TORLUM-366933 format. One record per residue: residue in one letter; x, y, z of N, C-alpha, C in turn. Coordinates in pm, whole numbers. Example, Ala and Ser with C-alpha at 12.3 -4.5 7.8 and 13.67 -1.06 7.14 Angstrom:
<atoms>
 rest    npx    npy    npz   capx   capy   capz    cpx    cpy    cpz
    A   1319   -569    780   1230   -450    780   1320   -330    780
    S   1285   -225    708   1367   -106    714   1290      3    787
</atoms>
This chain:
<atoms>
 rest    npx    npy    npz   capx   capy   capz    cpx    cpy    cpz
    M -14245   4393   4937 -14171   4274   4869 -14291   4168   4864
    P -14301   4098   4737 -14403   3980   4723 -14368   3877   4809
    V -14476   3771   4834 -14441   3663   4896 -14347   3573   4829
    F -14266   3505   4901 -14140   3443   4846 -14159   3295   4843
    S -14125   3228   4731 -14115   3083   4737 -14015   3042   4625
    L -13926   2934   4650 -13841   2884   4559 -13908   2817   4448
    D -13854   2809   4322 -13900   2749   4212 -13853   2612   4202
    P -13902   2524   4117 -13866   2378   4121 -13726   2349   4089
    V -13663   2428   4007 -13522   2427   3973 -13439   2437   4109
    Q -13477   2550   4178 -13406   2584   4285 -13411   2472   4422
    T -13540   2404   4397 -13570   2310   4513 -13494   2177   4475
    D -13485   2154   4352 -13414   2017   4307 -13267   2038   4346
    W -13204   2161   4323 -13072   2199   4339 -13043   2176   4488
    C -13129   2225   4578 -13099   2213   4710 -13110   2075   4761
    A -13193   1993   4708 -13202   1844   4734 -13079   1768   4699
    R -13032   1812   4582 -12904   1743   4541 -12771   1785   4631
    L -12785   1907   4668 -12672   1960   4756 -12680   1885   4900
    R -12789   1878   4950 -12816   1801   5071 -12771   1652   5067
    A -12809   1584   4954 -12738   1461   4933 -12597   1453   4916
    L -12546   1554   4856 -12388   1554   4822 -12334   1574   4952
    A -12386   1665   5034 -12322   1668   5173 -12315   1560   5263
    V -12418   1474   5250 -12413   1360   5331 -12340   1244   5276
    E -12344   1221   5137 -12277   1110   5079 -12138   1142   5047
    R -12093   1248   4995 -11964   1287   4959 -11880   1344   5056
    L -11940   1457   5102 -11855   1560   5196 -11848   1516   5349
    R -11953   1450   5407 -11956   1407   5538 -11839   1317   5564
    P -11813   1201   5491 -11702   1119   5521 -11572   1188   5535
    I -11544   1284   5434 -11425   1350   5431 -11410   1437   5567
    A -11524   1503   5608 -11532   1595   5701 -11504   1507   5851
    D -11554   1381   5853 -11529   1299   5971 -11387   1249   5980
    R -11321   1260   5872 -11160   1214   5897 -11062   1337   5918
    G -11124   1466   5916 -11054   1570   5957 -11009   1570   6088
    E -10910   1666   6127 -10870   1694   6259 -10951   1817   6325
    P -11008   1786   6441 -11097   1897   6493 -10997   2023   6528
    G -11057   2135   6482 -10980   2268   6501 -10875   2295   6400
    A -10873   2224   6297 -10765   2241   6179 -10829   2252   6060
    V -10780   2326   5962 -10829   2340   5825 -10821   2203   5764
    N -10935   2159   5712 -10949   2024   5642 -10928   2044   5498
    R -10802   2038   5457 -10760   2073   5313 -10825   1956   5207
    P -10834   1828   5239 -10908   1741   5158 -11051   1785   5143
    L -11122   1827   5241 -11253   1870   5230 -11260   1992   5145
    I -11172   2096   5145 -11177   2209   5067 -11144   2172   4926
    A -11055   2073   4905 -11017   2035   4762 -11156   1976   4713
    A -11227   1888   4786 -11343   1820   4733 -11461   1928   4701
    L -11460   2033   4767 -11549   2149   4726 -11510   2210   4592
    G -11378   2203   4574 -11341   2260   4448 -11361   2156   4325
    E -11331   2040   4350 -11364   1943   4248 -11490   1922   4210
    L -11587   1947   4314 -11740   1951   4292 -11784   2049   4219
    G -11717   2166   4211 -11742   2280   4136 -11824   2392   4233
    L -11835   2352   4368 -11916   2440   4455 -11827   2580   4492
    L -11702   2569   4487 -11639   2690   4507 -11648   2784   4378
    E -11649   2723   4264 -11666   2801   4146 -11799   2870   4151
    R -11902   2799   4191 -12037   2835   4192 -12040   2947   4309
    L -11976   2926   4418 -11980   3027   4525 -11943   3160   4472
    F -11843   3179   4410 -11791   3309   4360 -11879   3361   4237
    G -11973   3302   4189 -12063   3351   4087 -12200   3373   4154
    A -12207   3342   4267 -12364   3335   4329 -12391   3482   4374
    G -12533   3498   4355 -12587   3623   4420 -12608   3591   4578
    A -12674   3683   4646 -12709   3645   4780 -12799   3530   4805
    L -12898   3508   4741 -12994   3410   4734 -12935   3289   4716
    E -12867   3264   4618 -12783   3149   4577 -12700   3111   4686
    L -12632   3206   4744 -12522   3182   4845 -12605   3104   4974
    C -12718   3172   4992 -12803   3125   5117 -12836   2978   5085
    L -12890   2958   4974 -12939   2812   4945 -12817   2707   4941
    L -12707   2758   4903 -12593   2672   4910 -12566   2655   5052
    R -12546   2743   5133 -12505   2725   5277 -12613   2652   5363
    E -12746   2683   5329 -12836   2623   5412 -12852   2452   5384
    S -12837   2441   5246 -12836   2295   5210 -12728   2211   5262
    L -12599   2271   5245 -12481   2187   5302 -12495   2181   5453
    A -12536   2278   5511 -12551   2281   5665 -12629   2166   5704
    Q -12734   2133   5639 -12821   2031   5686 -12768   1889   5694
    G -12660   1873   5597 -12599   1741   5586 -12459   1740   5631
    C -12392   1847   5641 -12242   1851   5684 -12203   1997   5722
    T -12212   2024   5843 -12178   2161   5888 -12034   2203   5865
    E -11941   2101   5868 -11800   2142   5829 -11775   2170   5687
    A -11856   2107   5594 -11836   2152   5461 -11904   2292   5438
    E -12010   2299   5491 -12062   2448   5491 -11967   2561   5542
    T -11910   2519   5648 -11809   2630   5707 -11693   2654   5615
    A -11636   2543   5571 -11516   2541   5487 -11556   2637   5358
    L -11660   2600   5298 -11708   2677   5168 -11728   2819   5224
    A -11795   2855   5315 -11823   2997   5364 -11694   3067   5396
    L -11603   3009   5456 -11475   3081   5490 -11393   3100   5358
    Q -11395   3011   5257 -11339   3042   5145 -11396   3166   5088
    G -11517   3180   5081 -11594   3288   5030 -11558   3415   5105
    L -11565   3419   5238 -11547   3528   5315 -11406   3587   5290
    G -11302   3496   5302 -11174   3529   5292 -11126   3588   5143
    A -11190   3530   5046 -11148   3557   4915 -11244   3666   4846
    Y -11369   3695   4892 -11454   3780   4825 -11403   3922   4811
    P -11317   3958   4907 -11249   4095   4899 -11168   4110   4781
    L -11093   3989   4755 -11016   3977   4616 -11104   3993   4496
    V -11217   3927   4505 -11310   3933   4377 -11356   4066   4379
    L -11394   4141   4488 -11448   4272   4491 -11352   4388   4447
    A -11233   4374   4505 -11145   4491   4494 -10991   4461   4451
    G -10972   4318   4420 -10826   4275   4372 -10796   4328   4245
    S -10661   4348   4232 -10596   4384   4098 -10599   4262   4013
    G -10561   4302   3887 -10566   4178   3794 -10465   4079   3839
    G -10341   4128   3875 -10237   4041   3904 -10273   3961   4032
    Q -10345   4019   4137 -10383   3947   4251 -10478   3836   4218
    R -10582   3865   4136 -10682   3773   4097 -10615   3656   4020
    A -10525   3686   3923 -10471   3589   3856 -10388   3487   3935
    R -10319   3547   4032 -10248   3464   4136 -10324   3379   4211
    W -10433   3420   4269 -10496   3353   4383 -10622   3291   4346
    L -10708   3357   4264 -10849   3305   4241 -10848   3166   4190
    P -10768   3138   4087 -10794   2996   4049 -10747   2896   4154
    E -10652   2914   4238 -10622   2831   4349 -10718   2824   4435
    V -10788   2937   4468 -10907   2932   4564 -11018   2844   4514
    R -11052   2868   4390 -11169   2806   4326 -11141   2657   4314
    A -11033   2632   4289 -10990   2468   4268 -10972   2403   4426
    G -10982   2492   4529 -10959   2422   4656 -10822   2392   4703
    R -10717   2467   4621 -10588   2440   4641 -10518   2551   4726
    A -10582   2656   4750 -10532   2758   4849 -10650   2805   4944
    V -10602   2826   5064 -10703   2842   5166 -10703   3005   5201
    A -10810   3065   5215 -10826   3215   5224 -10880   3234   5359
    A -10843   3343   5432 -10890   3392   5548 -10922   3542   5546
    F -11029   3580   5638 -11064   3726   5637 -11016   3766   5784
    A -10914   3845   5787 -10845   3898   5901 -10900   4039   5943
    L -11018   4047   6017 -11069   4188   6050 -11073   4195   6219
    S -11113   4091   6283 -11117   4106   6425 -11000   4125   6511
    E -10997   4191   6612 -10889   4212   6697 -10923   4196   6845
    P -10824   4170   6939 -10882   4162   7070 -10959   4280   7109
    G -10949   4398   7065 -11026   4504   7111 -11120   4558   6995
    A -11136   4475   6897 -11231   4526   6787 -11287   4404   6724
    G -11409   4366   6781 -11475   4252   6721 -11608   4306   6649
    S -11726   4323   6705 -11831   4379   6643 -11802   4519   6619
    D -11726   4603   6695 -11690   4740   6667 -11581   4734   6573
    A -11601   4701   6442 -11484   4693   6367 -11418   4810   6317
    A -11481   4929   6351 -11410   5058   6326 -11305   5090   6412
    A -11294   5016   6526 -11196   5043   6621 -11079   4960   6612
    L -11037   4941   6483 -10916   4849   6450 -10792   4936   6507
    A -10694   4853   6557 -10567   4916   6599 -10444   4863   6532
    L -10453   4755   6452 -10355   4698   6372 -10299   4823   6287
    R -10163   4837   6297 -10123   4963   6227 -10031   4930   6118
    A -10033   5016   6004  -9959   4996   5878  -9874   5123   5883
    V  -9756   5108   5928  -9666   5214   5948  -9579   5245   5809
    P  -9580   5356   5754  -9513   5387   5619  -9369   5351   5633
    D  -9316   5279   5529  -9190   5225   5523  -9154   5235   5377
    G  -9066   5334   5323  -9042   5349   5184  -9160   5363   5094
    D  -9168   5271   4997  -9277   5259   4905  -9399   5177   4972
    G  -9392   5126   5079  -9489   5049   5140  -9516   5065   5286
    W  -9544   4971   5349  -9580   4962   5499  -9519   4860   5579
    L  -9520   4869   5706  -9486   4759   5791  -9624   4738   5901
    L  -9668   4615   5885  -9785   4576   5970  -9748   4542   6109
    T  -9798   4596   6210  -9765   4576   6357  -9885   4555   6448
    G  -9903   4453   6515 -10023   4444   6591 -10072   4296   6591
    E -10195   4280   6618 -10247   4149   6635 -10398   4133   6578
    K -10430   4016   6527 -10561   3989   6487 -10590   3852   6563
    R -10725   3863   6608 -10777   3728   6688 -10915   3692   6636
    W -10933   3570   6670 -11063   3500   6628 -11075   3506   6480
    I -10977   3469   6405 -10964   3469   6266 -10981   3324   6218
    S -11092   3302   6146 -11121   3178   6088 -11013   3120   5985
    N -10974   3000   5983 -10870   2934   5903 -10728   2983   5947
    A -10727   3064   6055 -10580   3103   6097 -10542   2964   6189
    P -10410   2958   6196 -10300   3020   6125 -10265   2933   6010
    D -10353   2841   5949 -10315   2751   5845 -10376   2803   5696
    A -10407   2922   5691 -10456   2972   5557 -10332   3010   5473
    D -10346   3016   5344 -10234   3043   5249 -10223   3204   5232
    F -10330   3272   5243 -10327   3420   5231 -10434   3474   5325
    Y -10416   3587   5377 -10513   3671   5462 -10550   3796   5396
    T -10673   3828   5403 -10729   3969   5371 -10719   4039   5501
    V -10627   4132   5517 -10589   4204   5639 -10624   4346   5631
    F -10714   4387   5743 -10757   4527   5744 -10664   4596   5860
    A -10598   4696   5816 -10505   4774   5895 -10533   4921   5890
    R -10487   4999   5989 -10506   5133   6003 -10385   5205   5925
    T -10402   5282   5823 -10308   5351   5765 -10317   5500   5790
    D -10412   5546   5862 -10436   5683   5881 -10341   5706   6014
    A -10229   5791   5994 -10146   5800   6120 -10190   5897   6220
    G -10304   5965   6185 -10350   6061   6285 -10426   6018   6412
    D -10438   5888   6421 -10518   5846   6532 -10442   5774   6655
    G -10304   5788   6626 -10229   5740   6725 -10222   5584   6745
    G -10275   5511   6650 -10278   5364   6668 -10396   5313   6757
    G -10476   5388   6805 -10575   5354   6884 -10719   5337   6826
    G -10721   5357   6696 -10843   5344   6611 -10943   5464   6637
    G -10905   5567   6663 -10978   5688   6701 -11040   5752   6568
    S -10980   5726   6445 -11040   5778   6328 -11151   5699   6274
    G -11210   5588   6340 -11315   5504   6309 -11298   5438   6167
    A -11394   5447   6103 -11388   5383   5971 -11293   5436   5870
    R -11251   5559   5893 -11149   5638   5802 -11029   5573   5810
    G -10942   5564   5706 -10796   5539   5722 -10774   5392   5735
    V -10873   5311   5703 -10835   5166   5708 -10819   5110   5565
    T -10711   5036   5558 -10678   4973   5418 -10675   4829   5428
    A -10723   4761   5320 -10731   4619   5307 -10599   4584   5229
    F -10532   4482   5277 -10418   4421   5228 -10435   4267   5200
    L -10388   4216   5085 -10371   4075   5067 -10240   4031   5106
    V -10240   3949   5228 -10094   3923   5280 -10079   3769   5280
    P  -9980   3716   5182  -9958   3573   5195  -9906   3542   5320
    A  -9933   3414   5352  -9905   3357   5480  -9748   3337   5519
    D  -9677   3346   5406  -9520   3333   5420  -9449   3445   5435
    R  -9514   3569   5465  -9441   3679   5477  -9367   3693   5600
    P  -9247   3741   5597  -9161   3761   5723  -9231   3835   5852
    G  -9235   3778   5946  -9289   3854   6064  -9431   3822   6094
    L  -9506   3746   6012  -9619   3703   6031  -9630   3550   6096
    T  -9684   3543   6215  -9682   3408   6294  -9843   3401   6337
    G  -9869   3278   6365 -10004   3250   6416 -10011   3146   6499
    T -10125   3123   6606 -10133   3031   6683 -10277   3000   6678
    P -10314   2844   6700 -10448   2814   6691 -10513   2850   6820
    I -10652   2866   6826 -10724   2884   6944 -10828   2762   6960
    E -10828   2698   7071 -10923   2582   7088 -11046   2640   7125
    M -11163   2605   7049 -11281   2666   7056 -11376   2546   7096
    L -11517   2591   7136 -11621   2494   7176 -11652   2398   7064
    S -11667   2456   6945 -11693   2375   6828 -11559   2351   6744
    P -11555   2229   6657 -11435   2206   6607 -11405   2292   6473
    H -11389   2422   6521 -11372   2515   6412 -11233   2572   6401
    P -11173   2575   6266 -11047   2624   6268 -11034   2777   6280
    I -10985   2817   6387 -10966   2950   6422 -10835   2980   6515
    G -10787   3105   6502 -10663   3129   6566 -10637   3282   6568
    A -10508   3309   6619 -10476   3436   6635 -10336   3476   6535
    L -10330   3594   6509 -10217   3626   6405 -10140   3736   6479
    A -10011   3738   6474  -9932   3832   6508  -9845   3885   6400
    F  -9842   4029   6394  -9770   4096   6300  -9659   4173   6351
    D  -9526   4135   6320  -9417   4195   6375  -9342   4266   6260
    S  -9378   4385   6222  -9321   4458   6110  -9327   4374   5980
    V  -9462   4317   5954  -9458   4247   5821  -9476   4347   5709
    P  -9388   4326   5606  -9390   4423   5496  -9484   4393   5404
    V  -9555   4521   5347  -9652   4502   5247  -9632   4619   5160
    T  -9671   4607   5036  -9654   4729   4932  -9780   4756   4864
    G  -9781   4866   4782  -9895   4895   4704  -9954   4791   4616
    D  -9866   4681   4587  -9924   4581   4501 -10003   4471   4589
    D -10001   4494   4723 -10079   4406   4813 -10211   4479   4847
    V -10232   4593   4818 -10353   4675   4856 -10479   4602   4786
    L -10581   4598   4850 -10697   4573   4787 -10797   4688   4783
    G -10825   4729   4661 -10884   4850   4648 -10811   4982   4660
    E -10840   5068   4743 -10773   5199   4744 -10725   5206   4891
    V -10617   5285   4897 -10553   5307   5042 -10664   5393   5116
    D -10690   5363   5256 -10770   5445   5335 -10903   5410   5312
    H -10933   5322   5210 -11080   5294   5185 -11110   5141   5208
    G -11032   5076   5290 -11059   4929   5308 -11175   4903   5380
    F -11230   4987   5477 -11340   4967   5556 -11464   4937   5468
    R -11470   5005   5348 -11582   4979   5255 -11572   4833   5202
    V -11456   4793   5171 -11429   4655   5126 -11483   4558   5233
    A -11443   4576   5365 -11486   4487   5456 -11644   4477   5470
    M -11705   4598   5480 -11850   4616   5510 -11923   4549   5383
    T -11886   4576   5249 -11948   4528   5142 -11944   4368   5136
    T -11827   4305   5175 -11815   4174   5191 -11917   4124   5313
    L -11914   4200   5422 -12008   4133   5531 -12155   4147   5493
    N -12201   4257   5419 -12325   4280   5389 -12378   4159   5293
    L -12293   4110   5215 -12328   4006   5134 -12328   3874   5210
    F -12248   3843   5291 -12233   3717   5378 -12323   3720   5494
    R -12375   3831   5547 -12452   3828   5671 -12572   3749   5662
    P -12652   3776   5550 -12776   3699   5551 -12751   3547   5527
    S -12641   3519   5472 -12614   3362   5454 -12562   3306   5589
    V -12520   3389   5688 -12498   3327   5828 -12629   3292   5874
    G -12735   3360   5851 -12884   3311   5882 -12918   3180   5810
    A -12863   3172   5679 -12893   3059   5606 -12820   2927   5678
    F -12711   2948   5725 -12631   2838   5785 -12710   2815   5917
    A -12765   2890   5993 -12845   2873   6102 -12968   2798   6076
    V -13030   2844   5970 -13156   2769   5919 -13132   2629   5899
    G -13017   2600   5830 -12970   2457   5786 -12956   2381   5898
    M -12901   2425   6017 -12870   2358   6146 -12996   2336   6204
    A -13095   2439   6214 -13229   2431   6277 -13314   2326   6222
    Q -13302   2305   6085 -13383   2204   5986 -13335   2068   6021
    A -13188   2051   6040 -13130   1931   6081 -13183   1886   6214
    A -13178   1978   6301 -13226   1948   6443 -13378   1909   6440
    L -13463   1975   6369 -13608   1959   6358 -13631   1824   6303
    D -13559   1786   6188 -13571   1660   6127 -13533   1543   6243
    A -13432   1558   6310 -13387   1464   6401 -13485   1448   6520
    A -13555   1553   6553 -13654   1566   6666 -13799   1488   6605
    L -13829   1509   6490 -13952   1448   6442 -13922   1310   6422
    E -13809   1257   6381 -13795   1112   6364 -13796   1046   6506
    H -13717   1110   6596 -13697   1052   6730 -13831   1032   6800
    T -13919   1153   6806 -14042   1160   6883 -14145   1069   6825
    A -14136   1049   6688 -14237    963   6619 -14199    813   6659
    E -14081    776   6679 -14051    637   6704 -14035    604   6842
    R -13977    702   6922 -13955    676   7061 -14097    649   7137
    R -14084    541   7210 -14216    514   7283 -14201    526   7441
    A -14291    605   7498 -14294    613   7634 -14440    637   7677
    F -14478    610   7799 -14612    620   7855 -14702    568   7768
    G -14683    442   7725 -14780    376   7637 -14806    409   7496
    G -14728    489   7446 -14727    524   7302 -14608    598   7258
    P -14610    656   7134 -14492    735   7092 -14492    866   7146
    L -14371    930   7171 -14373   1060   7225 -14460   1167   7156
    S -14480   1141   7019 -14544   1248   6943 -14685   1265   6989
    R -14748   1149   7049 -14878   1162   7093 -14894   1247   7225
    L -14785   1286   7293 -14793   1379   7399 -14816   1513   7363
    Q -14900   1588   7407 -14937   1722   7357 -14815   1812   7375
    S -14748   1808   7487 -14649   1885   7515 -14538   1869   7417
    V -14525   1751   7370 -14407   1722   7286 -14462   1772   7132
    A -14579   1743   7086 -14623   1779   6962 -14641   1930   6950
    H -14661   1998   7051 -14661   2144   7059 -14518   2207   7038
    Q -14436   2127   7109 -14285   2187   7088 -14237   2173   6957
    I -14269   2062   6890 -14232   2034   6746 -14292   2141   6662
    A -14408   2173   6668 -14503   2272   6604 -14428   2410   6617
    E -14382   2439   6743 -14312   2565   6761 -14171   2574   6688
    M -14112   2471   6700 -13972   2459   6636 -13986   2475   6485
    A -14083   2404   6420 -14099   2404   6295 -14158   2544   6239
    T -14239   2604   6310 -14291   2742   6272 -14176   2857   6284
    R -14086   2840   6383 -13975   2945   6396 -13878   2915   6275
    T -13867   2795   6250 -13755   2763   6159 -13801   2821   6014
    E -13924   2787   5979 -13988   2850   5859 -13992   3001   5858
    A -14015   3066   5962 -14014   3200   5968 -13868   3259   5948
    A -13770   3195   6008 -13643   3227   5986 -13601   3220   5844
    R -13623   3100   5786 -13596   3079   5643 -13647   3183   5560
    L -13773   3231   5576 -13847   3326   5496 -13764   3472   5509
    L -13724   3502   5638 -13669   3620   5649 -13525   3629   5596
    V -13455   3511   5579 -13326   3499   5528 -13359   3517   5370
    Y -13439   3448   5307 -13467   3458   5175 -13501   3592   5124
    A -13589   3664   5220 -13622   3793   5183 -13503   3890   5179
    A -13414   3879   5283 -13304   3966   5281 -13208   3944   5165
    A -13191   3812   5135 -13105   3780   5019 -13175   3849   4889
    T -13300   3818   4864 -13347   3869   4745 -13360   4036   4749
    A -13366   4091   4859 -13357   4239   4869 -13196   4289   4819
    Y -13103   4194   4859 -12975   4233   4825 -12949   4225   4688
    D -12999   4105   4620 -12994   4086   4477 -13065   4196   4386
    T -13168   4239   4438 -13247   4326   4361 -13218   4473   4389
    G -13109   4509   4479 -13070   4635   4507 -13169   4708   4599
    A -13241   4648   4674 -13346   4729   4763 -13258   4812   4859
    P -13335   4923   4903 -13279   5027   4984 -13269   4980   5125
    D -13344   4887   5169 -13344   4831   5318 -13272   4710   5334
    V -13164   4697   5276 -13080   4567   5267 -13025   4556   5422
    P -12960   4681   5465 -12904   4661   5615 -12997   4605   5718
    R -13114   4658   5702 -13223   4625   5798 -13277   4479   5796
    R -13302   4448   5675 -13329   4315   5629 -13241   4207   5679
    S -13095   4236   5637 -12987   4155   5659 -12978   4131   5809
    A -12993   4244   5890 -12979   4236   6033 -13095   4152   6105
    M -13213   4187   6044 -13319   4096   6103 -13313   3946   6076
    A -13273   3910   5958 -13249   3780   5909 -13139   3713   6003
    K -13027   3771   6013 -12926   3719   6101 -12966   3710   6233
    L -13017   3810   6285 -13063   3798   6428 -13165   3677   6449
    F -13273   3692   6379 -13374   3593   6415 -13335   3448   6368
    A -13254   3432   6256 -13225   3299   6219 -13122   3228   6326
    T -13039   3305   6377 -12927   3242   6467 -12998   3217   6606
    E -13077   3314   6649 -13140   3286   6780 -13250   3165   6768
    T -13312   3168   6650 -13410   3053   6631 -13327   2909   6624
    A -13212   2916   6564 -13141   2786   6554 -13098   2737   6681
    Q -13047   2850   6769 -13013   2811   6917 -13134   2755   6992
    Y -13244   2800   6978 -13367   2747   7051 -13415   2611   6973
    V -13401   2600   6856 -13456   2474   6795 -13348   2345   6826
    V -13222   2377   6823 -13131   2272   6845 -13140   2243   7002
    D -13149   2331   7082 -13156   2325   7230 -13301   2225   7264
    A -13388   2274   7185 -13542   2183   7220 -13511   2049   7163
    A -13443   2021   7056 -13429   1896   7002 -13347   1815   7095
    V -13249   1865   7156 -13159   1785   7267 -13251   1762   7373
    Q -13335   1854   7424 -13429   1830   7530 -13521   1710   7497
    L -13579   1694   7373 -13664   1584   7356 -13590   1458   7325
    H -13473   1459   7285 -13387   1326   7285 -13349   1284   7434
    G -13328   1374   7510 -13273   1342   7645 -13118   1312   7642
    A -13066   1231   7736 -12919   1211   7753 -12840   1171   7633
    R -12909   1094   7545 -12845   1026   7425 -12789   1145   7351
    A -12865   1272   7339 -12821   1374   7254 -12699   1442   7301
    L -12655   1421   7429 -12536   1478   7485 -12415   1383   7465
    Q -12443   1268   7422 -12328   1179   7396 -12229   1230   7294
    R -12078   1222   7310 -12000   1274   7221 -12027   1185   7085
    G -12041   1266   6976 -12047   1197   6838 -12206   1192   6802
    H -12303   1224   6893 -12431   1226   6845 -12451   1352   6741
    P -12528   1335   6640 -12548   1444   6559 -12583   1583   6635
    L -12667   1557   6729 -12727   1684   6806 -12627   1738   6899
    E -12537   1659   6961 -12427   1704   7045 -12332   1789   6952
    H -12313   1742   6819 -12239   1838   6723 -12302   1972   6686
    L -12440   1957   6663 -12502   2079   6643 -12505   2173   6759
    Y -12513   2114   6880 -12517   2199   6994 -12393   2273   7024
    R -12284   2214   6982 -12154   2295   6981 -12136   2387   6874
    E -12193   2371   6753 -12179   2447   6641 -12274   2578   6643
    V -12382   2560   6703 -12480   2664   6685 -12468   2787   6764
    R -12382   2780   6872 -12363   2895   6957 -12273   3005   6884
    A -12181   2972   6818 -12085   3086   6751 -12163   3187   6662
    P -12249   3144   6570 -12315   3226   6484 -12392   3343   6545
    R -12432   3331   6668 -12500   3444   6730 -12389   3548   6777
    I -12265   3529   6755 -12169   3619   6788 -12095   3680   6674
    Y -12041   3587   6575 -11969   3640   6452 -12046   3707   6369
    E -11963   3786   6284 -12026   3874   6178 -12134   3965   6231
    G -12126   4017   6359 -12212   4110   6418 -12284   4020   6525
    A -12270   4041   6636 -12343   3969   6742 -12480   4017   6738
    T -12572   3932   6799 -12714   3964   6824 -12737   4102   6867
    E -12665   4147   6961 -12694   4283   7025 -12663   4391   6921
    V -12579   4368   6827 -12530   4466   6721 -12647   4465   6614
    Q -12671   4342   6588 -12796   4332   6493 -12914   4426   6541
    R -12953   4412   6665 -13062   4485   6726 -13029   4638   6717
    T -12897   4678   6729 -12876   4827   6722 -12883   4863   6587
    I -12845   4763   6474 -12859   4817   6336 -12999   4842   6299
    I -13090   4728   6347 -13230   4737   6317 -13283   4880   6361
    A -13272   4899   6501 -13324   5018   6548 -13275   5150   6490
    R -13142   5144   6455 -13086   5257   6388 -13160   5288   6254
    E -13182   5181   6163 -13243   5183   6038 -13378   5222   6058
    L -13443   5182   6155 -13592   5208   6174 -13602   5357   6213
    Y -13524   5404   6299 -13538   5549   6342 -13480   5632   6229
    G -13381   5594   6145 -13344   5666   6040 -13459   5692   5931
    S -13513   5574   5907 -13620   5578   5809 -13741   5671   5852
    S -13775   5659   5982 -13880   5738   6045 -13848   5885   6026
    H -13729   5921   6064 -13689   6064   6061 -13688   6120   5937
    A -13640   6030   5823 -13648   6072   5688 -13786   6090   5640
    E -13884   6019   5683 -14014   6033   5629 -14072   6152   5687
    R -14043   6188   5812 -14099   6309   5876 -14036   6425   5819
    E -13913   6431   5768 -13840   6544   5711 -13899   6567   5586
    G -13923   6456   5514 -13984   6452   5365 -14127   6519   5380
    G -14195   6499   5491 -14336   6544   5493 -14348   6694   5520
    R -14246   6754   5566 -14240   6894   5596 -14253   6997   5470
</atoms>
């Protein structure tokens, strides 16, 4: 893959997005209730055309969108990303009726979407789903639990992945086979939810399904082929999690640069201390390396390259680990003031931890990378015989 760089149009667009995040979206985010869906913020994303742009974006444009918003307002970035994650299965596999009913509302910021995949016993091991879809006449009854679901329990509809293969006894033994994706409106009888209080002010909760009725009209794609819908969605969004991380890392780096240039200690600015200057240099280098890995993975996705799983895993792994390092280092350079509630770095410190876990934890990304490397090596050896 050739050396990558953004063109002037992309660079200008990113600058405008960063300004928009600070000037228009940050004030709305600040008025929101921590841990709850901020509907005025989502409506603003719709009014500004960002949700419309989201659903027409390729992987690189999605990454630029998330990175730029994250630098100025992590809540706006997260609200936009969750709308995309929750509704992309509808774009990918929804029927004409489903799309007509829900997509205009999502794009306008009037309907809140959620991606309901994780369960108490099935997080990174998404093939171990246990939520059961029991046949009932012409449809099914959903029974079980979802957990760690972003936008729950306040979403208007959920993309729910349930096991329709009756041969596994409800324990997920069939792996990826026999999983079906359903679009489930929040007002279905038997569907209840509770919020979960997290480290960061992130809307997330648990869902309980007590014989929730669904029919063939609620299926996204094909019966027993929902795992493909889930993985296709995650393959698009995984590099952009890295972009979110890069945006947070850049915000922390910018704060550290400004602080160390102005803060005086030991007879001069902190920036004159070699230990401080070298720390800043390391933070900047890692952030740029993470950014380029993310852009390369997104470009590979957009061009249909065969090594997308490996590149996406590398980008997500390195960018999220880098963001954790950079934010932590920025806090250290600021000292106690950065730990005061309400400081931008205190906010980033709470936000930066979760991306190393969701959409495939760091350890899972390493497993994917190794599997892809050994698979490619084996294929090359076999081809040479």
